[in-house]
N, C-alpha and C positions, 0 to 999 in steps of 0.2 A: 328332290332327286333329279339328276340329269336324265335326259331322254334315253340315252343308251343304257343307263342303269335300270330304267323301267323296262326296256327291251329284254334285258337279261333276267329280270324278275318275272316277266311274262312267260319266259321260256322254262321256268323252274318246273320240274316234273312233279313237285309236291303241291302245286297250286290246286285250287278247287277244280274238279274235272266234271265232264258230262255225267259220269256215273254218280258222282257225289250229289249233283243237283237232282238227278232222277230219284235217288234214294231218299233225299230230304223232302222232295216235293210229293212223291207218290207213296212214300213209306212202304216200298217194296211191292206195291200193287202195280206192277209194270210188266206188260207182255211184249218182249222184244220180238221183232220180225226180221227175217233174214232174206237176202238175195234180191236181185233186180229183175228176176224172171226172164233174164236174157243170157247173161254170161256167168253169173256167180255172185258170191257174197264178198263184200269188202269190209274188213274189220275196222277200218278207220272211221266208218260212219255207223253209229248206233241209232236205231230207230224202232219205234213201237208205240203202243198205246198204254197210257197210265191213267190212274184215277187221282186227280188233284182237287182237293176241296169238294169231293163227291161229284166231280164233273169229268167226263172222259176227255182226255187231252192227247194229241199226237205230239210226241217229242222226237226230234231228230238232232243228233249232236255228233260232233267230231271228237274222237278220243285219241290221245297219244299213248296212253299207258304209262305205268310207273317203273316196272321192272324191265330188264332187257328183253325178256320173252314177250311181255305185253307190247313193248315198243315195236318189236318185229311183227307181231300179229296185227298191230294197228298201223304199220308202215310209218311210224312216228307222226301220225296225224295227217299225212298227205294222202288224200283220197284219190282213187282211180275212177275211171268212167263208171264202173259198176257201182261204186259208192254213191255217186251223184244220181245215177239212174234208180238206185234203191230209194234215195231221198225223194225223187220225183214220183215214184210209185206211191210212197206213203203220203205225199202231199195231195195227190189226187184222191186217195182213199179218205183222207181227212175231210176234204171238201165234200165228197159224196155223202159221208155220214155226219156232216155238220159238226166236226170236232175242231176246236181251236188248235193252233199250231205254235209250238215253242221250239225254236232252234237255238242250239248252243254251239259256239264256235271257238275252236282252238287249233289252228293249223298254220304252219309256215307257208302253205300254199298247196295247190293241187299237185298230184304226183307228176313230176316232169321227167318223162322217160319216153324213148321211141315207141314202146308198146302202148303207152298211154295215149300218145298222139294217134297211133294207128287205130286205136279203139274209139277215137272220137271224143277226147276230153273236152275240147272246146264246145262241141255240140251239146254234150251232156250238161255243162255249166250253163250254156245259153238257154237250154230247155228248162232248167230249174228256175232261172230268172223269169222266163215267160210264165211258167206255172204259178210262181209266187206272186207275180204282178196281178194275176187274175183270180186268186183265191177269194172267195166270198166270206170265209170264216176269219175270225180274229187271228192275227199273227204277231208274234213277238220274237225278236232275235237278241241274243246276249253274247257279247264277246267275252270269253272267260280268260283267255291268255293271249295268244297270237291271233291276229286277224289278218292273214296274209293273202293278198292278191285276189284273183278270181276264185280261188278255193274257198275264201271266206265270203265274198259277196254272193256266191251261189246260194247261200243259206241266209242271207241278210236282207233280202228285199221284203221287209216286214212293215207292219203298221207303225211299230216303234223299234228302235235299235238302242240297246243299252250296252254299257261297258263296265267291266270291273275297273276299279280305280287304277290298278297297276297292270292293266292290259294295254295292248297296242293294236292299231288298225291302219293298214297302209297298202299301197299298190304293190309293194315288194319289200324285201328285207333291207335294212340299212346297208348290209354288206353288198347286196346286189345293186343298190342305188349308187354306192361309192365306186363299185367296179365299173358301172356304166358311165358315170359322170367324170370320174377322175382316174379310172383304170387302176384303182388302188383300194382293195377291200379293207385295208387297215384304217381307212378314214371313216369307217362305219359310225363311230361316235359323233363325228362332225355331221355326217349325213342324217343321223337320227334327229339332230336339233333342227335341221332344215325341213324335214319331212312332215312335221306337225302330226305325229302319229300317236301321241298320248291322249288319254281320256280328257285331260284338261284342255288340250288344244282343240280336240274334236267337239267337245261340248261347247266351247266358245264359238266354233264355226257352225254350230247347230247341225252337225252331222250325226251326233248321237243325242238321244233324248233324256237319258238319265245315266248318272255315274254311281255305281255301287261302292260305297266306302269300304276300304280295306285297311286304312290307317286312321287312328283316332287323332284328336286335336293335339295330343302330346307327342305325336310321331311314332306311337307304338302300333304294332300290327294287331288288328282285331282278330280274335279267335275265330277259326273257321266255322265252328258250331253256331256262333252268334251270327256270322255273315249269312250262313245257309238258312237259318231261321228267319232272318229279316228278308232275305231274298225270296223265300217261299211265300211269305205274306204279301210282298210287293207283286210277285207274279200273279197270285190269285186275285188280288185287287185289280190289277191292270186288265186281266182277262175278262173280269166281270164288267169293267167300264167299257172295254171295246165291244163286248157282246151286246151292250145296251144301245150302241150306236146303230142307226139304220145302215143297212149294207151299202147302199149307194153313196152315203156320206163317208163311210169308212174307206171305200174304194177310191173316192175322189181325193180324200186326204192323203192316201198312200201314193197315188199318182202324183199329186202336187209335191209331196215330200221329195220324191226322187227326181222329178223334172227340174226342180230349182238348182240341182247340182250341175 
């Protein structure tokens, strides 16, 4: 597949979502938490505590929704400052109670609007990055669909970063890239090839640690149920491995991982 075809697939509303992963991983044993304790609740970010493999786990994910009503409630996956501050609250809570953290990412980018800037979106994203860099608990981030700009990296400063095979991860959209570089958004397919935003590209660049297969060797799509079952097992295994590492060693590896970029 060409890079822009993967971009379009990553944007498909029927892709595996944050709620799909939560349901498969926690088998409905999940307590969602709401609000940033400052200004309100943002439906774009889902967060709470679940029980995975009989172990308490904090899960924070970006949700786009599938119906028009859900899209509006979730602001199409573009989180506001309240969303990132809700995430920071849950990250601190996880560290306090020694719960591993799983973040699930599918966003075109943080909510870009005057009211978002006025409420401090840049500070909210920066604070999330600071908090994630200092967490002493195991952390894992997975790009489920779009991993766009600061809205994605705000939840991706983890011990390991994984990507779904047909997801993308970049500093901005191909349309935005083409508009800035060539003043022509119609050249987005060309921009996508240059941006190295696919899971294959980013795996080769060692920016992501694992790619979750979505297509079999014959080029056929793997059933979502099978993907979720395998992903659940892989998440549980990785969290166990990370928990077995000494905290100072895990923090050093996390720091080294991001400093090399």
